[in-house]
C-alpha positions in Angstrom: 28.5 196.0 90.9 29.1 193.4 88.2 26.6 190.9 87.0 27.9 188.1 89.2 27.7 190.3 92.3 24.2 191.4 91.4 23.1 187.8 90.9 24.5 186.9 94.3 22.5 189.8 95.9 19.3 188.6 94.1 19.8 185.1 95.4 20.4 186.4 98.9 17.2 188.5 98.7 15.2 185.6 97.4 16.4 183.5 100.4 15.5 186.2 102.9 12.1 186.6 101.3 11.5 182.8 101.6 12.5 183.0 105.3 10.1 185.9 105.9 7.3 184.0 104.2 8.0 181.0 106.5 7.9 183.3 109.6 4.7 184.9 108.5 3.1 181.5 107.9 4.1 180.4 111.4 2.7 183.6 112.9 -0.6 183.1 111.0 -0.8 179.5 112.2 -0.2 180.6 115.8 -2.9 183.3 115.5 -5.4 180.8 114.2 -4.5 178.3 116.9 -4.9 181.0 119.6 -8.2 182.2 118.2 -9.4 178.6 118.1 -8.5 178.2 121.8 -10.4 181.4 122.7 -13.4 180.3 120.7 -13.4 176.9 122.5 -13.2 178.7 125.9 -16.2 180.8 125.0 -18.1 177.7 123.7 -17.3 175.8 126.9 -19.4 178.4 128.7 -22.4 177.6 126.6 -22.3 180.9 124.7 -22.4 181.5 120.9 -20.7 184.4 119.2 -23.0 186.4 117.0 -20.5 189.1 115.9 -16.8 189.9 116.6 -14.1 192.2 115.4 -16.3 194.7 113.4 -14.2 197.1 111.3 -16.9 199.5 109.9 -16.3 202.2 112.6 -12.5 201.9 113.0 -10.3 204.8 112.1 -7.6 202.5 110.7 -8.8 200.8 107.4 -9.1 197.0 107.5 -7.1 197.0 104.2 -4.2 198.9 105.8 -0.9 197.1 105.6 0.5 195.3 108.7 3.2 198.0 108.9 0.6 200.8 109.0 -1.5 199.0 111.6 1.6 198.5 113.8 2.5 202.2 113.4 -1.0 203.2 114.3 -1.0 200.9 117.4 2.3 202.3 118.6 1.2 205.9 118.4 -2.2 205.0 120.0 -0.2 204.1 123.1 0.2 207.8 123.7 -2.6 209.2 125.8 -2.4 212.7 124.1 -2.9 211.1 120.7 -6.0 209.3 121.9 -7.4 212.5 123.3 -6.5 214.3 120.0 -8.4 211.7 118.0 -11.5 212.2 120.2 -11.5 215.9 119.4 -10.8 215.2 115.7 -13.8 212.9 115.4 -16.0 215.7 116.8 -14.8 218.0 114.1 -14.6 215.3 111.4 -16.1 217.3 108.6 -13.6 220.1 108.7 -10.7 220.9 111.0 -7.4 222.7 111.3 -4.5 221.9 113.6 -5.1 225.1 115.5 -8.6 223.8 116.5 -7.2 220.6 118.1 -5.0 222.0 120.9 -6.9 221.1 124.0 -4.5 218.3 124.9 -1.4 218.9 122.8 0.8 221.6 121.4 0.5 223.0 117.9 3.7 221.1 116.9 2.3 217.8 118.3 -1.0 218.4 116.4 0.8 219.0 113.2 2.9 215.8 113.7 -0.3 213.8 114.4 -2.0 215.3 111.3 1.0 214.4 109.1 0.9 210.8 110.5 -2.8 210.4 109.8 -2.4 211.8 106.3 0.3 209.2 105.7 -2.0 206.4 106.8 -4.9 207.7 104.7 -7.1 208.2 107.8 -7.7 211.9 107.0 -7.5 213.8 103.8 -6.9 217.4 102.7 -9.8 219.7 101.9 -7.7 222.7 101.2 -4.3 223.9 102.4 -4.2 223.6 106.2 -7.8 222.2 106.4 -8.6 218.5 106.7 -11.5 216.1 107.1 -12.2 212.5 108.1 -13.5 210.8 104.9 -15.2 208.0 106.8 -18.5 209.6 107.7 -19.8 206.6 109.6 -17.4 207.2 112.5 -19.1 209.0 115.4 -17.1 207.7 118.3 -13.6 206.8 119.3 -14.9 203.8 121.2 -14.5 201.1 118.5 -10.9 202.1 117.8 -10.2 202.1 121.5 -11.5 198.5 121.7 -9.4 197.5 118.7 -6.3 199.1 120.5 -6.9 197.1 123.7 -7.4 193.8 121.7 -4.1 194.6 119.8 -2.4 195.2 123.2 -3.3 191.7 124.3 -2.1 190.2 121.1 1.1 192.2 120.7 2.3 192.8 124.3 1.0 189.7 126.0 1.0 187.1 123.2 -2.7 186.4 123.8 -5.5 185.9 121.2 -8.2 188.6 121.6 -11.6 189.5 120.1 -13.2 193.0 120.3 -16.7 194.3 119.8 -18.2 190.9 120.6 -21.9 190.3 120.6 -23.3 187.0 122.0 -26.6 185.3 121.2 -29.2 185.0 124.0 -27.2 186.0 127.1 -29.3 187.1 130.1 -27.7 190.5 130.5 -27.4 191.2 126.8 -25.3 193.9 125.4 -21.8 193.9 123.8 -18.5 192.7 125.3 -15.8 195.2 124.4 -12.7 192.9 124.6 -12.2 189.2 125.5 -8.8 187.5 125.5 -7.2 184.3 126.6 -4.1 185.0 128.7 -2.1 182.2 130.2 -5.1 179.9 129.8 -7.3 182.4 131.7 -10.2 184.2 130.1 -10.0 187.9 130.4 -12.9 190.3 129.9 -12.4 194.1 129.5 -15.1 196.7 129.6 -13.9 200.0 128.2 -15.1 203.5 129.1 -13.7 206.4 127.1 -15.7 209.2 128.8 -14.3 210.7 132.1 -15.6 209.2 135.4 -18.3 211.9 135.7 -19.9 210.6 132.5 -20.2 207.0 133.9 -23.4 206.0 135.7 -23.8 203.4 138.4 -26.1 201.4 136.2 -23.1 200.8 133.9 -21.2 199.2 136.8 -24.2 197.0 137.4 -24.3 195.9 133.7 -20.5 195.2 133.9 -21.0 192.9 136.9 -24.0 191.2 135.2 -21.9 190.4 132.1 -19.2 188.9 134.4 -21.9 186.6 135.7 -22.9 185.6 132.2 -19.4 185.1 130.8 -17.6 183.7 133.9 -14.2 185.1 133.1 -11.2 184.4 135.3 -10.2 188.1 135.3 -12.2 191.2 134.5 -11.2 194.8 133.9 -13.1 198.0 133.9 -10.8 200.2 132.0 -11.5 204.0 132.0 -9.2 205.8 129.5 -8.5 208.8 131.7 -5.8 210.0 133.9 -8.3 211.3 136.5 -8.6 209.7 139.9 -10.6 206.5 140.2 -11.3 206.7 144.0 -13.5 209.8 143.8 -16.3 208.2 141.7 -15.7 204.9 140.1 -14.6 203.1 143.2 -17.5 204.6 145.2 -20.0 203.4 142.6 -18.4 199.9 142.7 -18.8 199.9 146.5 -22.4 201.1 146.2 -23.3 198.5 143.6 -21.7 195.7 145.6 -23.6 196.8 148.7 -26.9 196.9 146.7 -26.3 193.3 145.6 -24.8 191.7 148.7 -25.7 193.9 151.6 -23.4 194.6 154.5 -21.6 191.3 154.0 -20.5 192.4 150.5 -18.0 194.9 152.1 -16.2 192.0 153.7 -16.5 189.5 150.9 -15.8 191.8 148.0 -13.8 194.8 149.3 -12.5 197.3 146.7 -8.9 197.7 147.5 -6.1 199.8 146.1 -3.4 197.8 144.2 -1.1 200.7 143.5 -1.7 204.4 142.6 -5.1 204.6 140.8 -5.4 200.8 140.2 -7.9 199.0 142.3 -9.0 195.4 142.6 -11.8 193.2 144.1 -10.3 189.9 145.4 -7.5 190.1 142.8 -10.1 189.1 140.1 -11.8 192.3 139.1 -9.7 195.4 138.4 -10.4 199.1 137.9 -7.8 200.6 135.7 -7.1 204.0 134.2 -4.5 205.4 131.9 -2.2 207.2 134.3 1.4 206.2 133.6 0.8 203.8 130.7 -2.0 201.5 129.6 0.2 198.5 128.9 2.1 198.9 132.2 -1.1 199.2 134.2 -2.7 196.0 132.6 0.6 194.2 133.1 0.7 195.1 136.8 -2.9 193.8 137.3 -2.4 190.6 135.3 0.8 189.8 137.2 -1.1 190.5 140.5 -3.9 188.1 139.5 -1.5 185.4 138.5 0.5 185.8 141.7 -2.6 185.4 144.0 -4.2 182.6 142.0 -1.0 180.6 142.1 -0.6 181.4 145.8 -3.9 179.6 146.4 -2.3 176.3 145.5 1.4 177.0 146.0 2.4 179.4 148.8 4.6 182.3 147.5 7.6 182.6 149.8 9.1 186.0 150.5 12.5 186.7 149.0 15.4 185.1 150.9 17.5 187.5 152.9 21.2 187.2 153.8 21.7 185.4 157.0 23.8 187.1 159.6 
């Protein structure tokens, strides 16, 4: 390539870089606007944020590039990878690929390890042996909260906070994820343990937080592919009966939406990871939107061909 052609290429690259900077600036502005709207929605409920979006216990570094965060988010969508990370955290001081095969093949474990090495999440101790250098990480929970907040931002175009702590709320405790979707506040409580590890008191605390926050839509998300009906749904029914008596069964029935997705009056949803997390949340959000709009505008059935 001659000097003139090289000069033209440089000008073209400069122009493209300028366009990219403009797009990034627009996205940053949209994010700030969205976050401001979510903050105002929280403030309107008379609640003050004490803490949000902590990054101390995340697997992904807060200094990671946007590209690395996107890659990490995309791989986190795979259920086997999330299970793999849970096992990895348990063995964080020293592990080999062969020790992390409960939920994936050796080939998959080796791919995951190569991916984590590339992102700097793990490091080599010696050939074939690795460790997690961030000793403060004891649970996958904070990273799972980050993932769900990222899901709302990336898949649903909605501002979202995770790991939120409020000042002086009656029920206390942390709120895992809060988002503003289609002008509606969404609250997500996240459970990473299997249903047998969840106690009924946790369901009561979830309902108490709903009373404090007054979200339009609430989710109890259990990151498992096990059945919800056998324990979680039963605990919901027991807790609702304890609170509202026999009338609660009629006023707040726990009903199946589809497969292992359940709802209470199309406002509270019980969700697991069977199929795909994004798909499951999308189904529930669409169901809520459909029924809330039907309250003011009847939804007509599809028109059929006349004979």
